[in-house]
C-alpha positions in Angstrom: -52.4 19.8 -14.4 -49.7 17.2 -13.7 -47.9 15.7 -16.7 -47.1 12.0 -16.9 -45.8 9.6 -19.4 -42.4 8.6 -20.9 -39.6 10.8 -19.8 -41.5 12.6 -17.1 -40.5 12.6 -13.4 -42.1 9.8 -11.4 -44.0 10.9 -8.3 -45.0 8.9 -5.3 -48.1 9.1 -3.1 -47.6 9.2 0.7 -47.3 6.0 2.7 -50.6 6.9 4.4 -52.3 6.8 1.0 -50.9 3.3 0.3 -52.0 2.0 3.7 -55.6 3.1 3.3 -56.7 -0.2 1.6 -55.5 -2.1 4.7 -57.7 0.1 6.9 -60.6 -0.4 4.6 -60.1 -4.1 4.8 -60.0 -4.1 8.6 -63.2 -1.9 8.7 -64.9 -4.2 6.2 -64.0 -7.3 8.3 -65.3 -5.6 11.4 -68.6 -4.7 9.7 -69.0 -8.0 7.9 -68.9 -6.6 4.4 -66.7 -7.3 1.4 -66.3 -4.2 -0.8 -64.3 -4.3 -4.0 -61.5 -1.7 -4.4 -59.3 -1.1 -7.4 -55.9 0.1 -6.2 -53.0 1.4 -8.1 -54.7 3.1 -11.0 -51.9 4.5 -13.2 -49.4 2.8 -11.0 -46.5 0.7 -12.2 -43.9 -0.2 -9.5 -42.0 -2.2 -12.1 -41.4 0.8 -14.3 -37.7 1.1 -15.1 -37.8 4.8 -14.1 -39.1 4.1 -10.5 -36.6 4.3 -7.8 -35.5 0.9 -6.4 -36.2 2.1 -2.8 -39.9 2.4 -3.7 -40.1 -1.3 -4.3 -38.5 -2.3 -1.1 -40.8 -0.5 1.3 -42.4 -2.7 3.9 -45.9 -2.3 5.3 
């Protein structure tokens, strides 16, 4: 099991993982629905231990 918390290495999900909500949004618009999605559980891009490059990624 992965360990997380203060002093632990930060890990990052793939770009594909982060772009999934944009695909869901496009699919929802096409199908005329509006689902609610909670993104970024256990995610903190403003954590001091996160690499600066992670914050500057562009979609």
